[in-house]
C-alpha angles and dihedrals in degrees: 000000000000115000093230092065118096119241089256092052091049090053095043101045098072090056091049092048091048090051091049093048092052092043091052090052090051095046095048095037087230121193115287090248090065092046091048091050090050091049092047090052090049093051091048090050093052094046092047092050092046091052092045092051091052087068097051130088106324091228092055092043092050091053097043104032100079089058093045092049092051093044093048092049089049092051092051091048093045092050090049093050093045091055088059098043134005112241117176092193092056091045089051089050090053089051091049093051091051091049091048091049091050091051092046091054092047090054095045122108111261098233099077092044095052088077092061 
């Protein structure tokens, strides 16, 4: 990431970019290969972030981990279901969760995120 971004911005931007990538695929009804690639990237992002947070301050991890575990499981399940059948509503839900995560990270205090 660019050095001029705050720690919160560096953590939030990948979730924003993932949401935009999936949303573009929805809006342009792009080939399923592009949607699947976007979903795979999204799953990898969530799993990476969950694993990263497990190694931060135990107090922060304890508070945030239940959400990250549920959200990561949801993203894996959603990607699996979407490979079987296109569902714009589910895709929109995935986008919304990414946008919400991005906003949550932007509003977070900087101390816990400095360890990322």
